[in-house]
Residue frames relative to the residue before (quaternion, step in Angstrom):
aa qw qx qy qz dx dy dz
M 1.0000 0.0000 0.0000 0.0000 0.00 0.00 0.00
A 0.6783 0.4879 -0.2932 0.4646 3.60 0.92 -0.91
V 0.6251 0.5342 -0.3351 0.4601 3.60 1.07 -0.71
T 0.6518 0.5132 -0.3077 0.4658 3.58 0.97 -0.84
L 0.6481 0.5084 -0.3102 0.4746 3.57 0.99 -0.82
R 0.6434 0.5179 -0.3160 0.4669 3.56 0.99 -0.84
K 0.6532 0.5050 -0.3116 0.4704 3.60 0.94 -0.85
F 0.6387 0.5253 -0.3193 0.4628 3.55 1.00 -0.81
L 0.6732 0.4918 -0.3021 0.4622 3.60 0.89 -0.88
V 0.6413 0.5088 -0.3235 0.4746 3.59 0.99 -0.79
L 0.6525 0.5083 -0.3063 0.4712 3.57 0.95 -0.86
A 0.6515 0.5078 -0.3117 0.4696 3.59 0.95 -0.86
L 0.6496 0.5163 -0.3139 0.4614 3.58 1.00 -0.81
V 0.6487 0.5113 -0.3141 0.4681 3.59 0.97 -0.84
I 0.6579 0.4990 -0.3072 0.4730 3.59 0.92 -0.86
F 0.6501 0.5207 -0.3154 0.4548 3.58 0.94 -0.86
L 0.7002 0.4688 -0.2801 0.4599 3.59 0.83 -0.93
S 0.6648 0.4845 -0.3170 0.4720 3.59 0.98 -0.70
A 0.6250 0.5409 -0.3367 0.4510 3.59 1.09 -0.62
C 0.5980 0.5700 -0.3663 0.4281 3.59 1.08 -0.64
G 0.6696 0.4976 -0.2968 0.4647 3.58 0.99 -0.74
L 0.6704 0.5124 -0.2975 0.4467 3.57 1.13 -0.51
T 0.6021 0.5979 -0.3600 0.3879 3.58 1.18 -0.39
T 0.6491 0.4950 -0.3238 0.4783 3.60 1.13 -0.48
T 0.2173 -0.7840 0.5709 0.1108 3.55 -0.76 1.05
R 0.5522 -0.5989 0.4600 0.3533 3.56 -1.20 0.47
P 0.3680 -0.7507 0.5047 0.2151 3.59 -0.83 0.93
K 0.0075 -0.8509 0.5249 -0.0206 3.58 0.67 1.11
L 0.6676 0.5065 -0.3076 0.4507 3.58 0.88 -0.91
E 0.6700 0.5011 -0.3024 0.4566 3.58 0.89 -0.91
M 0.6491 0.5103 -0.3173 0.4665 3.57 1.00 -0.81
R 0.6623 0.5001 -0.3071 0.4658 3.59 0.94 -0.84
M 0.6630 0.4965 -0.3107 0.4664 3.59 0.96 -0.81
A 0.6310 0.5200 -0.3280 0.4733 3.58 1.03 -0.75
Q 0.6489 0.5138 -0.3157 0.4640 3.57 0.97 -0.84
S 0.6623 0.5076 -0.3045 0.4593 3.59 0.92 -0.88
A 0.6599 0.4994 -0.3042 0.4717 3.57 0.96 -0.86
F 0.6501 0.5170 -0.3137 0.4601 3.58 1.00 -0.81
V 0.6534 0.4995 -0.3072 0.4788 3.60 0.96 -0.85
A 0.6479 0.5107 -0.3190 0.4666 3.60 0.99 -0.78
A 0.6386 0.5109 -0.3270 0.4735 3.59 1.01 -0.75
K 0.6457 0.5124 -0.3171 0.4691 3.56 1.01 -0.80
A 0.6594 0.5157 -0.3017 0.4563 3.59 0.99 -0.83
S 0.6997 0.4419 -0.2714 0.4915 3.59 1.11 -0.57
E 0.4851 -0.7048 0.3914 0.3388 3.56 1.33 0.35
A 0.1917 0.8167 -0.5172 0.1694 3.55 1.03 0.82
Q 0.5769 0.6028 -0.3889 0.3906 3.60 1.13 -0.49
T 0.7299 0.3637 -0.2417 0.5259 3.60 1.17 -0.43
L 0.7365 0.4268 -0.2368 0.4683 3.59 1.02 -0.73
A 0.7799 0.0912 -0.0601 0.6162 3.62 1.18 -0.48
P 0.0285 -0.8756 0.4815 0.0269 3.60 0.69 1.07
G 0.6334 0.5478 -0.3457 0.4233 3.61 0.98 -0.70
L 0.6915 0.4612 -0.2679 0.4872 3.54 0.87 -0.96
Y 0.6345 0.5336 -0.3278 0.4530 3.56 1.03 -0.80
R 0.6576 0.5101 -0.3131 0.4575 3.60 0.95 -0.84
K 0.6354 0.5143 -0.3296 0.4724 3.58 1.03 -0.76
A 0.6452 0.5167 -0.3163 0.4655 3.57 0.97 -0.84
E 0.6627 0.5028 -0.3016 0.4660 3.56 0.96 -0.86
F 0.6342 0.5428 -0.3191 0.4487 3.57 0.99 -0.89
Y 0.7162 0.4401 -0.2586 0.4759 3.58 0.81 -0.99
Y 0.6112 0.5431 -0.3558 0.4527 3.59 1.09 -0.61
L 0.6684 0.4827 -0.2994 0.4803 3.58 0.96 -0.85
K 0.6255 0.5183 -0.3346 0.4777 3.61 1.06 -0.70
A 0.6388 0.5226 -0.3242 0.4623 3.59 1.01 -0.80
K 0.6595 0.4985 -0.3120 0.4681 3.59 0.92 -0.86
S 0.6549 0.5132 -0.3099 0.4600 3.57 0.96 -0.84
S 0.6672 0.4933 -0.2976 0.4722 3.57 0.93 -0.90
Y 0.6302 0.5329 -0.3334 0.4558 3.58 1.02 -0.76
K 0.6562 0.5105 -0.3110 0.4605 3.58 0.95 -0.86
R 0.7037 0.4445 -0.2537 0.4928 3.56 1.08 -0.74
K 0.4417 -0.7299 0.4044 0.3295 3.55 1.40 0.01
Y 0.4033 0.6307 -0.5269 0.4024 3.55 1.07 0.87
F 0.1033 -0.8763 0.4681 0.0488 3.53 0.51 1.24
N 0.6125 0.5409 -0.3651 0.4461 3.61 1.04 -0.61
K 0.6684 0.4763 -0.2915 0.4913 3.58 0.93 -0.89
A 0.6318 0.5381 -0.3374 0.4444 3.60 0.95 -0.82
K 0.6465 0.5170 -0.3153 0.4640 3.57 1.00 -0.80
Q 0.6519 0.5097 -0.3138 0.4656 3.59 0.93 -0.87
Y 0.6833 0.4804 -0.2885 0.4680 3.57 0.88 -0.93
A 0.6356 0.5280 -0.3324 0.4547 3.60 0.99 -0.74
I 0.6457 0.5107 -0.3197 0.4691 3.58 0.98 -0.78
L 0.6538 0.4973 -0.3090 0.4793 3.58 0.99 -0.83
S 0.6380 0.5281 -0.3261 0.4557 3.58 0.96 -0.83
K 0.6465 0.5176 -0.3113 0.4661 3.58 0.93 -0.87
K 0.6492 0.5293 -0.3143 0.4468 3.57 0.93 -0.90
F 0.7224 0.4313 -0.2581 0.4748 3.58 0.80 -0.97
A 0.6199 0.5345 -0.3453 0.4592 3.61 1.06 -0.65
E 0.6583 0.4940 -0.3142 0.4733 3.59 0.97 -0.80
K 0.6369 0.5085 -0.3299 0.4763 3.60 1.01 -0.74
A 0.6545 0.5122 -0.3114 0.4608 3.59 0.94 -0.86
E 0.6451 0.5113 -0.3190 0.4697 3.57 0.98 -0.81
Y 0.6518 0.5190 -0.3119 0.4566 3.58 0.93 -0.90
V 0.6698 0.4961 -0.3013 0.4632 3.59 0.89 -0.95
S 0.6761 0.4922 -0.3111 0.4515 3.60 0.88 -0.84
I 0.6448 0.4987 -0.3225 0.4812 3.61 0.98 -0.77
R 0.6423 0.5239 -0.3152 0.4622 3.57 1.00 -0.83
K 0.6641 0.4955 -0.3114 0.4654 3.60 0.93 -0.86
K 0.6291 0.5275 -0.3326 0.4641 3.58 1.02 -0.75
A 0.6637 0.5051 -0.2977 0.4645 3.57 0.96 -0.89
L 0.6785 0.4824 -0.2968 0.4679 3.60 0.94 -0.82
D 0.6326 0.5272 -0.3356 0.4574 3.60 1.11 -0.58
N 0.6607 0.5141 -0.3027 0.4557 3.59 1.15 -0.57
L 0.5691 0.6148 -0.3906 0.3816 3.61 1.18 -0.25
């Protein structure tokens, strides 16, 4: 009886631990959006017109890619969201500076 209970508990523990790894989904959409925002910021010459924001976007984008490769999907999602935010700000600032220079 004790052996059966022990086997049941071990089996339940294995199922529980394996299920925890299955609940986290890959942040594919967030990674793609971060990449698109970063490419758009680069195309708008944000590296010269908004270097601080561009560097932050690049830093978080590289951290997101690294975390994704290591399968730390929660961290990758957080970093991708931050990268997108800073890339969009950098793009906006660079476009705004270009427009103000043309006046």
